[in-house]
Backbone as ProteinMPNN parsed JSONL, in Angstrom:
{"seq_chain_A": "MFTKQEAQQLKKEFWTAFGKSFPRKWILYDTKVKDFSFKFFADHKKAEVSLDIEMNDELFRNAYYEKIWSLENILQDYIGEFFKEEFYTLENGKIIARIWVEKHDVSVFNKNTWQEIFEFFVAKMDGFEQFYLEYEDFIKDV", "coords_chain_A": {"N_chain_A": [[133.166, 116.063, 121.407], [133.517, 116.191, 118.209], [135.699, 117.116, 115.348], [134.364, 118.681, 112.231], [135.71, 116.654, 109.97], [136.382, 115.099, 111.783], [134.673, 113.917, 112.305], [133.235, 113.103, 109.417], [135.242, 110.994, 109.007], [135.587, 109.561, 111.005], [132.155, 108.242, 110.55], [133.142, 107.92, 107.639], [135.401, 104.82, 108.51], [133.169, 103.238, 110.412], [131.213, 102.88, 108.043], [132.767, 101.284, 106.422], [133.605, 99.309, 108.295], [132.09, 97.937, 108.733], [130.992, 96.61, 106.435], [133.27, 95.437, 105.614], [132.796, 93.697, 107.918], [130.426, 92.677, 108.275], [130.377, 91.354, 104.933], [128.392, 91.307, 101.932], [126.396, 91.607, 99.652], [123.284, 93.021, 99.746], [120.08, 94.123, 99.125], [119.197, 96.567, 99.025], [119.257, 99.024, 96.712], [118.25, 97.178, 94.893], [115.8, 96.24, 93.798], [114.236, 95.714, 91.828], [111.824, 97.951, 91.563], [111.198, 101.446, 91.069], [112.0, 103.86, 93.141], [111.579, 102.19, 95.496], [112.977, 101.284, 98.219], [115.791, 99.557, 100.654], [117.008, 100.436, 103.343], [119.982, 101.565, 104.67], [120.508, 103.461, 108.367], [122.457, 105.175, 110.302], [123.159, 107.525, 113.433], [124.537, 109.53, 116.242], [122.784, 108.753, 117.874], [121.22, 106.323, 116.928], [120.14, 103.732, 115.335], [118.498, 102.522, 112.72], [116.868, 100.227, 109.909], [115.247, 101.066, 107.676], [111.912, 100.403, 105.03], [111.707, 102.028, 102.529], [109.429, 103.693, 100.933], [109.258, 105.844, 98.319], [107.449, 106.418, 96.051], [107.057, 109.688, 93.574], [103.918, 109.997, 92.877], [101.498, 110.297, 94.425], [99.57, 107.919, 94.738], [100.637, 105.996, 93.574], [102.642, 105.044, 96.049], [100.897, 104.997, 98.393], [99.376, 103.02, 97.721], [101.731, 101.043, 97.036], [102.259, 100.706, 99.521], [99.755, 99.883, 100.914], [100.053, 97.537, 100.409], [101.966, 96.514, 101.892], [101.239, 97.028, 104.398], [98.914, 95.09, 104.262], [100.274, 93.065, 104.518], [101.066, 93.113, 107.018], [101.262, 91.176, 109.747], [102.467, 88.685, 108.956], [104.968, 90.319, 107.885], [105.868, 91.441, 110.746], [106.281, 89.156, 111.854], [108.53, 88.556, 110.529], [110.72, 90.389, 111.076], [109.662, 91.885, 113.404], [108.34, 93.674, 116.101], [107.807, 97.134, 114.431], [107.557, 100.42, 112.944], [105.68, 102.665, 111.741], [104.537, 104.638, 108.896], [102.512, 106.583, 106.866], [102.783, 108.654, 105.807], [105.399, 110.367, 105.666], [108.285, 112.74, 106.536], [111.015, 113.485, 105.3], [113.946, 115.002, 105.654], [114.493, 116.912, 103.944], [112.449, 117.982, 103.231], [110.144, 115.984, 101.278], [107.886, 114.092, 100.992], [107.468, 110.389, 101.784], [106.592, 107.204, 102.333], [107.233, 104.873, 104.925], [108.746, 102.481, 106.059], [110.093, 101.056, 108.863], [113.137, 99.987, 112.015], [113.947, 100.338, 114.692], [117.222, 100.764, 117.059], [118.083, 102.023, 119.883], [120.4, 103.982, 121.974], [122.94, 103.304, 120.995], [125.79, 104.67, 119.127], [127.504, 105.461, 116.029], [129.685, 107.343, 116.06], [130.478, 106.367, 118.805], [132.793, 103.688, 118.869], [132.431, 101.491, 120.497], [129.755, 100.491, 120.046], [129.913, 99.745, 118.183], [130.173, 97.195, 117.181], [127.538, 96.243, 118.398], [125.156, 97.292, 116.588], [126.195, 96.57, 113.952], [125.577, 93.847, 114.605], [122.645, 94.718, 114.682], [121.795, 95.99, 112.405], [122.033, 93.486, 110.222], [120.708, 91.529, 111.479], [117.888, 92.605, 110.816], [117.915, 93.924, 108.327], [118.14, 91.381, 107.128], [115.894, 90.376, 107.455], [114.354, 91.687, 106.259], [114.156, 91.903, 103.817], [113.951, 88.483, 103.68], [111.603, 88.793, 103.362], [110.758, 90.291, 102.024], [111.472, 89.323, 99.325], [110.189, 86.633, 99.661], [107.246, 87.74, 99.151], [107.858, 89.294, 96.832], [106.659, 89.065, 94.044], [103.472, 89.587, 94.47], [103.753, 91.986, 96.071], [104.774, 93.881, 94.035], [102.672, 93.786, 92.247], [101.191, 96.084, 91.639]], "CA_chain_A": [[132.784, 116.52, 120.642], [134.24, 115.803, 116.995], [135.211, 118.103, 114.291], [133.662, 117.722, 110.927], [136.217, 116.523, 109.718], [136.699, 114.072, 112.524], [132.932, 113.032, 112.523], [133.365, 112.51, 108.567], [136.451, 110.343, 109.26], [134.476, 108.101, 112.157], [131.253, 107.557, 109.625], [133.787, 106.05, 106.491], [135.567, 104.187, 109.225], [131.752, 103.135, 110.501], [130.39, 101.827, 107.039], [134.382, 99.827, 106.402], [134.1, 98.009, 109.17], [130.422, 97.326, 108.256], [131.027, 95.899, 104.955], [134.44, 94.378, 106.14], [132.466, 92.152, 109.217], [129.67, 91.497, 106.917], [130.361, 91.196, 103.555], [127.398, 90.619, 101.828], [125.253, 92.06, 98.72], [122.419, 93.842, 99.901], [119.239, 94.227, 97.78], [118.884, 98.11, 98.728], [117.886, 99.526, 95.552], [118.0, 96.881, 93.673], [114.151, 95.616, 94.351], [113.2, 96.129, 90.828], [110.368, 98.886, 91.574], [111.871, 102.288, 91.207], [111.812, 104.444, 93.855], [111.384, 101.692, 96.391], [114.37, 100.719, 98.573], [116.103, 99.297, 101.952], [118.322, 101.407, 104.2], [120.769, 101.249, 106.795], [120.97, 104.336, 109.132], [122.976, 105.115, 111.842], [123.6, 108.517, 113.768], [124.872, 109.904, 117.227], [121.22, 108.653, 118.963], [120.414, 105.51, 116.915], [120.64, 103.23, 114.269], [117.689, 102.295, 112.147], [116.867, 99.324, 108.85], [113.741, 101.234, 106.671], [111.706, 100.337, 104.119], [111.091, 103.382, 102.11], [108.506, 103.708, 99.04], [109.663, 107.487, 97.747], [106.717, 107.128, 94.359], [106.388, 110.99, 93.546], [102.588, 109.86, 92.501], [100.755, 109.649, 95.716], [98.664, 106.81, 94.055], [100.995, 104.346, 93.384], [102.894, 105.675, 96.838], [99.85, 104.85, 98.828], [99.455, 101.51, 96.455], [102.526, 100.045, 97.239], [102.588, 101.075, 101.406], [99.017, 99.203, 101.64], [100.145, 96.026, 99.621], [102.726, 96.219, 102.457], [100.478, 97.286, 105.05], [98.542, 94.092, 104.354], [101.168, 91.573, 105.34], [101.784, 93.721, 108.562], [101.408, 90.513, 110.452], [103.781, 88.421, 108.965], [106.266, 91.456, 107.95], [106.632, 91.283, 112.131], [107.239, 87.757, 111.695], [110.49, 88.228, 109.964], [111.514, 91.766, 111.619], [109.671, 92.426, 115.23], [108.421, 94.85, 116.613], [108.449, 97.881, 113.801], [107.206, 101.976, 113.354], [104.94, 102.723, 109.909], [104.452, 106.433, 108.772], [102.304, 106.678, 105.546], [102.937, 110.008, 105.358], [106.808, 110.592, 106.461], [108.742, 113.906, 105.832], [112.32, 113.63, 104.998], [114.524, 116.557, 106.134], [114.526, 117.443, 102.929], [110.83, 118.539, 102.616], [109.703, 115.156, 100.986], [106.908, 112.893, 101.551], [107.356, 108.914, 101.519], [105.734, 106.101, 102.755], [108.154, 104.865, 105.242], [108.141, 100.79, 107.345], [111.327, 100.85, 110.067], [112.408, 99.57, 113.082], [115.696, 101.165, 115.119], [117.668, 100.741, 118.31], [118.665, 103.399, 120.627], [121.492, 104.472, 122.584], [124.405, 103.207, 120.086], [126.773, 105.911, 118.135], [128.029, 105.561, 115.153], [130.53, 107.914, 117.435], [131.158, 105.439, 119.72], [133.279, 102.667, 119.125], [132.31, 100.159, 121.487], [128.713, 100.283, 120.085], [129.653, 99.035, 116.253], [129.081, 95.423, 116.748], [126.021, 95.913, 118.311], [124.742, 98.476, 115.72], [126.099, 95.668, 113.059], [124.708, 93.394, 113.945], [121.425, 95.04, 114.152], [121.734, 95.6, 110.857], [122.367, 92.493, 109.767], [119.568, 90.875, 111.568], [116.758, 93.229, 110.706], [118.14, 94.396, 106.495], [118.084, 90.184, 106.51], [114.358, 89.986, 107.695], [113.541, 93.146, 105.493], [115.002, 90.682, 102.451], [113.448, 87.656, 103.762], [109.569, 88.777, 103.402], [110.557, 90.677, 100.509], [111.838, 88.246, 98.635], [109.108, 85.719, 99.927], [106.398, 88.247, 98.697], [107.906, 90.114, 96.224], [105.224, 88.855, 92.834], [102.728, 90.275, 95.117], [104.433, 93.134, 96.456], [104.822, 94.363, 92.679], [101.318, 93.17, 91.434], [100.36, 97.156, 91.728]], "C_chain_A": [[134.179, 116.347, 119.5], [134.466, 116.938, 116.359], [134.492, 117.374, 113.408], [133.979, 116.987, 110.641], [136.746, 114.879, 110.052], [135.458, 113.267, 112.417], [133.045, 112.296, 111.06], [133.718, 110.587, 108.547], [135.605, 109.109, 110.046], [133.209, 107.685, 111.183], [131.689, 106.868, 108.665], [134.321, 105.266, 107.514], [134.205, 102.57, 109.688], [131.169, 101.793, 109.06], [131.634, 100.974, 106.236], [133.89, 99.167, 106.942], [132.81, 97.025, 109.112], [130.506, 96.211, 106.922], [132.645, 95.064, 105.493], [133.685, 92.935, 107.158], [131.649, 91.296, 108.134], [129.723, 91.714, 105.191], [129.183, 90.958, 102.692], [126.919, 91.247, 100.667], [124.177, 91.981, 98.958], [121.628, 93.661, 98.855], [119.088, 95.598, 97.34], [118.37, 98.738, 97.996], [117.418, 98.849, 94.199], [116.411, 95.727, 93.946], [113.188, 95.483, 93.2], [112.238, 96.65, 90.653], [111.525, 100.082, 91.979], [111.045, 103.239, 92.678], [111.306, 103.134, 95.374], [112.247, 100.493, 96.748], [114.131, 100.774, 100.226], [116.994, 100.015, 102.169], [118.669, 101.431, 105.632], [120.525, 103.14, 107.03], [121.881, 104.274, 110.15], [123.176, 106.631, 112.194], [124.626, 108.581, 114.774], [123.703, 109.303, 118.351], [121.336, 107.018, 118.748], [121.204, 105.159, 115.796], [119.404, 102.588, 113.746], [117.949, 101.312, 110.377], [115.623, 100.057, 108.383], [113.455, 100.682, 105.207], [111.575, 101.52, 103.667], [110.542, 103.43, 100.529], [108.428, 105.694, 99.254], [108.676, 108.068, 96.485], [107.053, 108.804, 95.285], [104.672, 111.309, 93.649], [102.967, 108.885, 94.228], [100.195, 108.388, 95.849], [99.11, 105.605, 94.332], [102.319, 104.166, 94.832], [102.1, 104.556, 97.886], [99.654, 103.112, 98.546], [100.676, 100.451, 97.462], [102.8, 99.82, 99.068], [101.506, 99.571, 101.728], [99.247, 97.814, 100.643], [100.959, 95.831, 101.182], [101.949, 96.234, 103.814], [99.918, 95.849, 105.211], [98.402, 92.925, 104.829], [102.038, 92.129, 106.827], [101.741, 92.468, 109.574], [102.352, 89.14, 110.09], [105.064, 89.52, 108.237], [106.639, 91.451, 109.678], [107.648, 90.167, 112.533], [108.87, 87.735, 111.875], [111.137, 89.576, 110.856], [111.336, 92.386, 113.083], [108.781, 93.012, 114.788], [108.295, 96.565, 115.106], [107.329, 99.447, 113.999], [106.617, 101.636, 111.525], [104.613, 104.419, 109.832], [104.01, 106.061, 106.991], [102.66, 108.466, 104.896], [104.183, 110.547, 106.079], [107.888, 111.699, 105.912], [109.987, 113.738, 106.008], [112.795, 115.081, 105.431], [114.85, 117.167, 105.02], [112.863, 118.114, 102.584], [109.853, 117.163, 102.468], [108.91, 114.129, 101.459], [106.664, 111.807, 100.97], [106.419, 108.717, 102.111], [107.118, 105.661, 103.887], [108.414, 103.438, 106.738], [110.149, 101.406, 108.223], [111.315, 100.314, 111.294], [114.07, 100.366, 113.578], [116.16, 101.025, 116.414], [118.299, 101.702, 118.655], [119.824, 103.085, 121.496], [123.092, 103.446, 122.197], [124.843, 104.632, 118.865], [126.846, 105.248, 116.84], [129.691, 106.088, 115.218], [131.466, 106.988, 118.236], [131.773, 104.123, 119.404], [132.855, 101.106, 119.533], [130.627, 99.085, 121.683], [128.673, 99.941, 118.64], [128.995, 97.402, 116.385], [127.889, 94.978, 116.762], [125.087, 96.747, 117.32], [124.41, 97.32, 114.452], [125.06, 94.506, 113.08], [122.875, 93.462, 113.925], [120.669, 95.304, 112.836], [121.339, 94.431, 110.201], [120.744, 91.409, 109.76], [118.014, 91.613, 111.372], [116.703, 94.13, 109.101], [117.361, 92.537, 106.565], [116.271, 90.034, 106.555], [113.516, 90.646, 106.805], [113.604, 91.535, 103.971], [114.405, 89.771, 102.53], [112.14, 87.815, 103.072], [109.722, 89.619, 102.295], [110.721, 89.727, 99.564], [110.622, 87.485, 98.457], [107.905, 86.194, 99.201], [106.788, 89.122, 97.335], [106.822, 90.204, 94.647], [103.668, 89.816, 94.093], [102.85, 91.493, 95.711], [104.352, 93.962, 95.206], [103.788, 94.207, 92.301], [100.433, 94.767, 91.584], [99.616, 97.734, 90.131]], "O_chain_A": [[135.381, 116.36, 119.769], [133.693, 117.873, 116.566], [134.082, 116.213, 113.437], [133.191, 116.041, 110.679], [137.186, 113.964, 109.357], [135.405, 112.038, 112.458], [132.992, 111.067, 111.094], [133.08, 109.564, 108.3], [135.164, 108.041, 109.623], [133.27, 106.471, 110.987], [131.292, 105.734, 108.398], [133.363, 104.517, 107.705], [134.316, 101.381, 109.391], [130.9, 100.592, 109.06], [131.334, 100.052, 105.477], [133.512, 98.154, 106.354], [132.644, 95.83, 109.358], [129.957, 95.117, 106.792], [132.624, 93.842, 105.64], [133.925, 91.728, 107.132], [131.787, 90.237, 107.521], [128.886, 92.319, 104.521], [128.952, 89.772, 102.929], [127.644, 92.198, 100.961], [123.634, 90.954, 98.552], [122.039, 93.19, 97.795], [118.933, 96.018, 96.193], [117.229, 99.165, 98.172], [116.815, 99.21, 93.188], [116.382, 94.536, 94.259], [111.977, 95.267, 93.242], [111.495, 96.231, 89.765], [112.43, 99.939, 92.801], [109.868, 103.213, 93.038], [110.565, 103.618, 96.229], [112.387, 99.391, 96.218], [113.282, 101.332, 100.921], [117.825, 100.312, 101.311], [118.238, 101.383, 106.784], [120.402, 103.934, 106.098], [122.017, 103.256, 110.827], [123.413, 107.255, 111.16], [125.634, 107.907, 114.562], [123.848, 109.455, 119.564], [121.49, 106.282, 119.723], [122.23, 105.647, 115.32], [119.083, 101.784, 114.621], [118.939, 101.57, 109.692], [114.655, 99.461, 108.857], [114.327, 100.507, 104.356], [111.251, 102.309, 104.554], [111.067, 103.263, 99.428], [107.81, 106.447, 100.006], [108.695, 109.186, 95.97], [107.198, 109.135, 96.462], [104.144, 112.288, 94.176], [103.642, 108.016, 94.781], [100.271, 107.761, 96.905], [98.632, 104.621, 94.896], [103.003, 103.149, 94.714], [102.59, 103.457, 98.145], [99.873, 102.222, 99.368], [100.492, 99.522, 98.247], [103.422, 98.917, 99.627], [101.863, 98.569, 102.348], [98.246, 97.21, 100.26], [100.516, 94.846, 101.773], [102.114, 95.173, 104.417], [100.321, 95.251, 106.209], [97.537, 92.155, 105.247], [103.062, 91.772, 107.41], [102.389, 92.817, 110.561], [102.936, 88.597, 111.028], [106.2, 89.048, 108.258], [107.851, 91.458, 109.895], [108.765, 90.05, 113.037], [109.779, 87.333, 112.601], [112.297, 89.419, 111.237], [112.138, 93.021, 113.768], [108.345, 93.071, 113.638], [109.44, 97.011, 115.177], [106.523, 99.579, 114.92], [106.933, 100.868, 110.616], [104.504, 105.178, 110.796], [104.726, 105.535, 106.138], [102.701, 109.051, 103.814], [103.987, 111.186, 107.112], [108.344, 111.481, 104.79], [110.246, 113.859, 107.205], [112.08, 116.079, 105.51], [115.624, 118.115, 105.157], [112.497, 118.657, 101.541], [108.914, 117.037, 103.254], [109.309, 113.339, 102.315], [105.957, 111.735, 99.965], [105.533, 109.495, 102.464], [108.152, 106.252, 103.575], [108.269, 103.551, 107.955], [111.04, 102.112, 107.749], [110.27, 100.059, 111.892], [114.988, 100.779, 112.869], [115.209, 101.223, 117.17], [119.064, 102.3, 117.898], [120.147, 101.913, 121.692], [123.983, 103.063, 122.955], [124.163, 105.26, 118.053], [126.036, 104.333, 116.689], [130.652, 105.536, 114.682], [132.691, 106.89, 118.297], [131.028, 103.228, 119.804], [132.969, 100.008, 118.989], [130.25, 98.129, 122.36], [127.636, 99.857, 117.981], [128.014, 96.774, 115.987], [127.246, 94.164, 116.099], [123.918, 96.594, 117.675], [123.306, 97.043, 113.983], [124.182, 94.183, 112.279], [122.077, 92.674, 113.417], [119.559, 95.022, 112.387], [120.26, 94.419, 109.609], [120.056, 90.878, 108.889], [117.037, 91.037, 111.852], [115.744, 94.816, 108.748], [116.221, 92.371, 106.131], [115.604, 89.582, 105.625], [112.339, 90.385, 106.558], [112.977, 90.538, 103.615], [113.871, 89.596, 101.435], [111.701, 86.981, 102.28], [108.754, 89.693, 101.538], [109.688, 89.403, 98.979], [109.992, 87.533, 97.4], [107.33, 85.318, 98.555], [105.822, 89.654, 96.789], [106.332, 91.265, 94.258], [103.316, 90.96, 93.803], [101.786, 92.097, 95.848], [103.691, 94.978, 95.42], [103.884, 94.946, 91.321], [99.204, 94.746, 91.639], [98.851, 98.698, 90.119]]}, "name": "protein", "num_of_chains": 1, "seq": "MFTKQEAQQLKKEFWTAFGKSFPRKWILYDTKVKDFSFKFFADHKKAEVSLDIEMNDELFRNAYYEKIWSLENILQDYIGEFFKEEFYTLENGKIIARIWVEKHDVSVFNKNTWQEIFEFFVAKMDGFEQFYLEYEDFIKDV"}
């Protein structure tokens, strides 16, 4: 086990190493759609890349989710098998729509799995971004 401070330091090293290994400007929050963003996540059990649709207005959130969902087969061509949840509950209780991919048996606290996580992040986020850029006009037309 790690102390809280050691865990924070390892997480900081992880994200710094990722940025140095793959220096690239990702779209992430720069989708030009408020509360529609791509995210990286890693913890002690898994890594995830997600598209989070976080609008408070359920009608807008669902409209964007349905747009993405109408392109399900195309999205799968870009990122492979994925999970989806129209009413995903965050730890803070907020309801969002989420589409994500995950990789298990990796850990931000195990430097031996970092490269595996980094490669997963790059491959999946690149797929999400290519998909978004290709279908951006359709997706934004809500």
